[in-house]
N, C-alpha and C positions, 0 to 999 in steps of 0.2 A: 670804835675799833666791836666785832664782831662774834658772837659766841653761840655756841650748838650745843645744848644742852640735853642728857637724856637720864635719865635713871630715877629713884625712889627722891632724890631730894631735888626734883626738875622745877617744881612749882618755888621753891624757898631758893633756888637758885638764881632763878631768874628774876623773880622781882626783884630780890639783892644786888646783881647785875645792872637789871635798869637803876634802880635809885643810885648807881655808882659810875652812870654814864653809857653802860655798853648796849649796843641793839641787838636785837636776837634772832638768830638766823637757824633756819629753817627748826623754825616753833612745832612741835607737836599738834594733833589736830585737839589734844586733851587742852595741853596750855593757852592756846589760842583763844578756846573757849573760859578756862578760867579768867584769864588773865585781859580778854580782851586783845588779842593780839592780831596783827594782819598778816599774810601770811608773804612768808619772805625768803625766797630761794639763792640768797647769796652765798657765794662759798663762806664758811666763818673763818676767822682768826685764829679762833681759839677752840678742843671741841671740851667739853667735862662729862665726863661719866661715871658711876662707880667703879668702885676699889672690885674686885671682884668676890673679898669676904662680903662685901657691903658696908664695912668702916671705915668709911671717908671716900672721897671720889680721886680719881685721875685727872690732870688736863693735860693736852698733848694740844701745841701751836705751835704760832711763831715765838722766838725770843723775845719781841717787846710785846704780844702780848700775855705771854706768860709772866712775864716781870712786872705787868700792870697788876694783873690779877692777884698774883701773889703779897704785892701791896698793898692790894684792898683791903684784902684777908687777913693781913695784919693791924691793919689801921683801923677795921670793925671789931673784929675776933678776939679779944687779948689771949686766950687759951690753946687760941689754932696752934696748930706743928705743919708746918710743912718743908717739904724734904725735896732739890730737885737729884732727880736720877742721875748717874755719871754717861750712861751709854746714850747715842742721842737715838730717840725710839722710830726706824724706816730709816737710820744713819749706815749708810755702806763702808764697808771698812776694809784694808786689804790684811786676812787672817792668818797665822800661821797656828799649826796645828802641832798638840806641842803632846799631848799622851791622846790618847783614848780606852774605852771603856767596851761595854757588849756588844751597845747599837750607839753608842755616839762617842765624836769627837771633842775633845776641849781646846776647843780655837783661842789663842790671846787675840784682843784685837786693840788693847791700847797698853799703856805698862802696868796696868793696874788692874785691868779686865778681863776675865777669860769668860766665854759663852760657852754654850754647848751646842751642838751641829750632828742633828741625826743623820746617821752612818749613808741612809738609802739617798741623801740629796747627794752624796759624793761618787761621781763618776770616776775618777781615776782618784786609786787608794793609797797611791803613793804619792799622788801631789804632795807637797808638805806648804804651800803658799797658794790660797784659793778667796774669790771676792764673796765677802758674806754681808748681809743685811742683819740688822736688831729687829727681831719679831715682835708684835705688839703682844703676845697673849705672855708672858710672864714680866710686864711694866712694877720696877721696884724691886727684882728678886736680885740675889747678889749678883747668879749667873745668868745674863741672858739668853733666852732663845734664840738660838743663828739659822739664818737661812740663804741658800742658795739659789732661791729662784727670788731675785730683783724685782723689787717692785717702785718704781718712780713715782711719788703722788705728786699731781698735781690739783687746780682745785677744783679743774673742769674733767680729768680724769688722772686715770690709774695705767702705767705704762708697764704691762706684768711680763719676765721672762717666761716664755713654755706655755704661758695662756689663750686661749682661743680667743679672747675679746670678751666684752657682756655689758651690761646694760643696766644700771639700780634698778631694784625692785622697788625703789621710790617713785621711780619715772612709771605713770599710769597710764599717757596716751601711746596709742598704740603705731600709732603711725611717726611719734616722733622716736617711737623703740628705733621701728624699721630704720628710719633715718641716721640712727646716733649708730645703727649695727654695720649698716654699707660703709655708713663714712672713716669707722673704725679699720673696716675690712680695706680700704683706699688707705688709709694712714700709716697701719702699724710697721714699723721696720721685720725683717724675717725674724721666725723664731719668738716673737714680740705681739703679748697684745694687749688689744683700748680695753681699758673697761671704764665706761662714761660715768661720771659722777649725777646728782640729783640736779644741781645748780646747772647742768647740760644743757638741759631741757629748756633753759630760760636765755640762756649766752645766747648773743645778736651771730649771724654767721659772719 
């Protein structure tokens, strides 16, 4: 199982996960040097990063990877507190507008979850039902931030509604960037754009 780790706890977490059987995907140059790791551009099963207030961490990934990580945390750190967020991060829901404020709609996406959707993202203000996606910017909050600009995240690329597409800034090879841009233009459905992720640079054709 592969983990990508970023943030102020990266060194300690990287060592901790290696000791517990994880492989490290896309380690930063600093972490490579500190822990003598080889470069690994494979897509991760779990991404671990700082909370917005730096008082803990956030983990995003497959159900298997999250459950494994949570189990390891509790086995080794008796005082650790973990919590699973009810909304699915990047999850796409059919939501119902139930009320509104000056600049937002309150959208019900499940029996007990009401999210916040900026009015500027809604073309038809009279619509009651719409497809929305849980945004990553309010992870852990009671009312998740929602968006109608849908993103379908894959291992090598992200399909984004209304985007022109692009290439991760972590891909530095200019020839590879040009190749991926051209490929994205050919493959993207109308009204969507493809943003290539870092592992795409090493993917076989």
